[in-house]
C-alpha positions as CSV (number, residue, x, y, z in Angstrom):
1,X,-4.7,0.0,-16.8
2,X,-2.7,-3.0,-17.7
3,X,-3.1,-6.5,-16.4
4,X,-0.6,-6.2,-13.6
5,X,-1.9,-6.6,-10.1
6,X,-2.1,-3.2,-8.4
7,X,-0.9,-2.1,-4.9
8,X,-2.2,1.1,-3.5
9,X,0.4,3.0,-1.4
10,X,-1.0,5.7,0.9
11,X,1.4,8.3,2.4
12,X,1.3,11.8,3.9
13,X,2.1,13.4,0.5
14,X,5.7,14.2,1.3
15,X,7.7,11.7,-0.7
16,X,11.4,11.2,-0.5
17,X,13.1,9.6,-3.5
18,X,14.7,7.0,-1.4
19,X,11.4,6.0,0.3
20,X,9.4,5.3,-2.9
21,X,8.0,1.8,-3.1
22,X,7.1,2.0,-6.8
23,X,10.4,0.6,-8.2
24,X,10.6,-2.2,-5.7
25,X,6.9,-3.1,-6.3
26,X,7.6,-3.1,-10.1
27,X,10.5,-5.5,-9.5
28,X,8.1,-7.8,-7.6
29,X,5.7,-7.8,-10.6
30,X,3.2,-5.2,-9.3
31,X,1.9,-1.9,-10.6
32,X,1.6,0.7,-7.8
33,X,-0.4,3.8,-7.3
34,X,0.8,6.2,-4.7
35,X,-1.6,8.7,-3.2
36,X,-1.8,11.0,-0.2
37,X,-3.9,10.1,2.8
38,X,-6.5,12.8,1.8
39,X,-7.0,11.2,-1.6
40,X,-7.1,7.5,-0.6
41,X,-10.9,7.1,-0.8
42,X,-11.0,8.8,-4.2
43,X,-8.3,6.5,-5.6
44,X,-10.0,3.4,-4.2
45,X,-13.1,4.4,-6.1
46,X,-11.0,4.2,-9.3
47,X,-9.1,1.1,-8.2
48,X,-11.8,-0.8,-6.3
49,X,-9.9,-4.1,-6.1
50,X,-6.2,-3.6,-5.3
51,X,-4.0,-6.6,-4.5
52,X,-3.0,-4.8,-1.3
53,X,-3.0,-1.4,0.4
54,X,0.1,-0.2,2.1
55,X,-0.2,2.7,4.5
56,X,3.4,4.2,4.5
57,X,3.7,6.4,7.6
58,X,6.6,8.7,7.9
59,X,9.1,7.5,10.4
60,X,9.0,11.0,11.9
61,X,5.2,11.1,12.1
62,X,3.7,12.8,15.2
63,X,0.9,11.2,17.2
64,X,-1.8,13.0,15.3
65,X,-0.6,11.7,11.9
66,X,-0.1,8.2,13.4
67,X,-3.7,8.2,14.7
68,X,-5.1,9.3,11.3
69,X,-3.2,6.4,9.6
70,X,-4.4,3.9,12.3
71,X,-8.0,5.1,11.8
72,X,-7.7,4.8,8.1
73,X,-6.2,1.3,8.4
74,X,-9.1,0.2,10.7
75,X,-11.7,1.5,8.3
76,X,-10.0,0.0,5.2
77,X,-9.6,-3.4,6.9
78,X,-13.3,-3.4,7.7
79,X,-14.3,-2.6,4.2
80,X,-11.7,-4.5,2.2
81,X,-11.3,-7.7,4.3
82,X,-14.4,-9.4,2.8
83,X,-12.6,-9.4,-0.5
84,X,-9.3,-10.5,1.0
85,X,-7.3,-7.3,0.4
86,X,-4.6,-6.9,3.0
87,X,-4.1,-3.5,4.6
88,X,-0.6,-3.0,5.9
89,X,1.0,-0.2,7.9
90,X,4.7,0.4,7.4
91,X,7.1,3.0,8.6
92,X,9.6,2.7,5.7
93,X,10.3,1.1,2.4
94,X,12.1,-2.1,3.5
95,X,9.5,-2.7,6.2
96,X,6.7,-2.3,3.7
97,X,8.2,-4.7,1.2
98,X,8.9,-7.4,3.9
99,X,5.4,-7.1,5.2
100,X,3.9,-7.3,1.7
101,X,6.0,-10.3,0.8
102,X,4.9,-12.1,4.0
103,X,1.3,-11.2,3.5
104,X,1.1,-12.2,-0.2
105,X,3.6,-15.1,0.1
106,X,5.4,-16.5,-3.0
107,X,2.9,-14.7,-5.2
108,X,4.6,-11.4,-4.3
109,X,8.0,-12.7,-5.3
110,X,7.0,-14.6,-8.4
111,X,4.8,-11.8,-9.9
112,X,1.7,-12.4,-11.9
113,X,1.2,-15.5,-14.1
114,X,1.7,-15.0,-17.8
C-alpha cells in the first residue's frame, strides 16, 4: 500500500453511504480499510500496524452486537496497546472522527509529513 498512515474501521458489515468514514479519513490524511467484525483479525494480519482501529457500532445495535464489539475492543486493546495503537468505539461517523482527532491530536488534522 502507499505511504499514508492507515486506520482500520470495523463495522457489522451493513454499511450506509452516509455513515462511511473513508472520505472523512482521507480528508484528514489517512488511508482507511473497512472490514466486518468477522474479518477484523484477518485484516489485522495484513495490516499489522494501523495508526488506529475504530470499531463503528451501529446506533441501532442490540445488546448481543454491542457485547461482541466490546469484547473485540478489549482484546484488541490488550494486543495493540504495547505498540501505542488506539482502539476506539464509536456509534456514528461524527463521533468516530471526533474521538480519532482527540486521540491522535494535531497529527490527525495535519495529516502525514511529506
